[in-house]
C-alpha positions in Angstrom: 16.7 -47.7 21.7 13.4 -47.7 23.4 10.3 -48.6 21.2 7.9 -45.0 20.8 5.0 -45.7 22.6 1.8 -44.6 21.1 0.9 -41.9 23.4 4.1 -40.0 23.0 4.1 -36.7 21.1 6.5 -35.1 18.4 7.6 -31.5 19.1 6.6 -29.2 16.5 9.0 -27.6 14.7 8.3 -24.1 14.5 8.0 -22.8 11.0 10.2 -19.3 10.8 8.5 -17.8 7.7 4.9 -19.0 8.6 5.4 -17.2 12.1 6.8 -14.1 11.1 3.7 -13.6 8.6 1.2 -14.4 11.4 2.9 -11.6 13.5 2.9 -9.4 10.4 -0.6 -9.7 9.5 -1.9 -9.0 13.3 0.4 -5.9 13.6 -1.1 -4.6 10.5 -4.6 -4.8 11.9 -3.4 -3.6 15.5 -1.8 -0.8 13.8 -4.3 0.2 11.6 -6.9 0.1 14.4 -5.1 1.7 16.7 -2.3 3.5 15.1 1.6 3.2 16.3 1.4 4.7 19.4 -1.8 3.0 20.7 -1.2 -0.8 19.6 0.6 -3.2 21.9 2.9 -5.6 21.1 1.1 -7.9 23.8 -2.3 -7.7 21.4 0.0 -8.5 18.2 1.3 -11.5 19.6 -2.4 -12.8 21.2 -3.5 -12.7 17.8 -1.0 -14.1 16.2 -0.9 -16.9 18.2 2.6 -16.6 19.6 4.9 -16.1 22.6 5.2 -12.4 23.0 9.2 -12.8 22.9 9.0 -14.1 19.5 8.0 -10.6 18.1 11.4 -9.5 19.6 12.9 -12.4 17.8 12.3 -11.7 14.6 11.6 -7.8 14.3 13.7 -6.3 17.1 11.3 -4.1 18.7 8.0 -2.3 18.0 9.2 0.2 16.1 10.7 -2.3 13.5 7.8 -4.3 13.3 5.9 -1.3 12.4 8.1 -0.4 9.7 8.1 -4.0 8.0 4.0 -3.3 8.2 4.7 -0.3 6.2 7.0 -1.7 4.0 4.6 -4.6 3.1 1.8 -2.3 2.4 3.8 -0.1 -0.1 5.4 -3.6 -1.5 1.8 -4.5 -2.3 0.5 -1.7 -4.4 4.2 -2.0 -6.1 3.6 -5.5 -7.2 0.3 -4.7 -8.2 1.6 -2.1 -10.4 4.1 -4.4 -11.9 1.6 -6.9 -13.0 -0.3 -4.1 -15.3 2.5 -4.6 -17.9 2.4 -0.8 -18.4 5.2 -0.7 -20.7 3.6 -2.8 -23.3 0.3 -0.5 -23.6 -0.5 2.5 -25.5 0.6 5.5 -23.6 -2.9 7.0 -22.8 -4.1 2.9 -21.8 -1.2 2.6 -19.7 -1.8 5.9 -17.8 -5.3 5.2 -17.2 -4.9 1.6 -16.3 -2.5 3.0 -13.5 -4.9 5.7 -12.3 -7.8 2.9 -12.2 -5.4 0.2 -10.5 -4.2 2.9 -8.1 -7.7 3.7 -7.2 -9.0 0.3 -6.9 -6.1 -0.5 -4.6 -7.0 2.2 -1.9 -10.8 1.2 -2.2 -9.8 -2.6 -1.4 -7.3 -1.9 1.2 -8.6 1.1 3.6 -5.6 -0.2 6.1 -3.5 1.5 3.9 -5.1 5.0 4.3 -4.9 4.7 7.9 -1.7 3.5 8.2 -0.1 6.3 6.3 -1.9 9.0 7.8 -0.4 7.7 11.2 2.9 7.7 9.7 2.4 11.2 8.7 1.4 12.4 11.5 4.4 11.2 13.1 6.6 12.8 10.6 7.3 9.9 8.1 10.0 9.0 11.1 9.7 5.0 10.2 9.8 5.7 6.6 13.0 7.6 6.7 14.5 4.7 8.0 13.5 2.4 5.7 16.5 1.0 3.2 14.1 -0.4 0.8 11.4 2.1 0.2 13.4 4.5 -2.2 14.8 1.5 -4.0 11.0 0.0 -4.2 10.0 3.0 -5.8 12.5 3.9 -8.2 11.4 0.9 -11.0 8.0 2.7 -11.1 9.1 6.0 -11.7 11.1 4.6 -14.4 8.2 3.3 -15.9 6.2 6.2 -15.7 9.2 8.4 -17.6 9.4 5.5 -20.3 5.4 5.9 -20.9 5.6 9.9 -20.6 8.4 9.6 -23.5 6.6 7.6 -25.7 2.9 9.7 -25.5 5.8 12.6 -26.4 6.7 11.0 -29.5 3.2 9.6 -30.3 1.9 13.2 -30.1 -0.5 12.4 -27.5 1.3 13.9 -24.3 3.2 17.4 -24.3 6.6 17.6 -23.1 8.1 18.4 -19.7 5.7 16.7 -17.3 7.7 15.4 -14.3 7.0 11.7 -13.4 7.4 11.9 -10.0 4.8 15.1 -10.0 2.4 13.0 -12.0 2.2 10.2 -9.6 1.9 12.3 -6.9 -1.2 13.6 -8.4 -2.6 10.1 -9.6 -2.3 9.1 -5.8 -3.1 12.5 -4.1 -6.3 12.7 -6.2 -7.7 9.0 -5.3 -5.9 9.2 -1.5 -7.9 12.5 -0.5 -11.0 10.9 -1.7 -10.7 7.7 0.3 -9.5 9.5 3.3 -11.7 12.1 3.6 -14.8 10.0 2.2 -17.0 10.5 5.5 -16.7 14.5 5.9 -17.4 14.5 2.4 -20.1 13.0 2.1 -21.2 15.0 5.3 -20.3 18.3 3.2 -22.0 17.5 0.0 -25.0 15.6 1.3 -24.4 12.3 -0.6 -23.1 9.0 0.3 -19.3 8.8 -1.8 -19.1 5.5 0.0 -21.7 4.1 -2.6 -20.9 1.8 -5.3 -22.0 4.7 -7.9 -20.1 7.6 -6.0 -16.9 5.7 -6.4 -17.2 4.2 -10.0 -17.8 8.3 -11.0 -14.8 9.6 -9.0 -12.6 6.9 -10.8 -13.8 7.9 -13.8 -13.4 11.3 -13.2 -9.8 11.1 -12.1 -9.1 9.3 -14.8 -10.4 11.7 -17.6 -9.0 14.8 -15.4 -5.2 13.3 -15.4 -5.6 12.3 -19.3 -6.8 15.5 -20.1 -3.8 17.4 -18.1 -1.4 15.4 -20.0 -2.7 16.2 -23.6 -0.8 18.9 -25.7 
């Protein structure tokens, strides 16, 4: 067997997990900037530093890549909520913590809002095709339901609150604020993107929701 020469190079084996993650990260940025319709697979591949064909190898097509990004951003917020350990807290504290965590996540991830707005404009075509998203949300609904029941037993929450409606209200009160901050700031003549404005909104949303739950 011939001896290996010092100038010889050893071909680098591709790490499939790392490559897939690079593509997802690049795609998340591209879709957030340009929407599904405007995003280009060539740009995603270039940003990830890989051959364009690897997009199709790992994801199949642009639609599947977009759905993978959507599932990722939803999993991000679900993972954060799981780490809160809400069911170990007193009911009122648990709901306040959930509200604050939801608000803070939107503040830290403006691309989440952009991606969801784009998907809603498309009639949720990709989300409807997901086999993961409904299962991803089921534990959250179960957890909120448990907290509400504990609150009823403790006498701090009223009966008959739908956990899905409650979560939609929590998400909506924060989502609307962040998705409309520029127009709301212009209409009311104040900078609602400032740290103090966000703190005030965060506190208001938590107080408003908790007041609505009381007997």
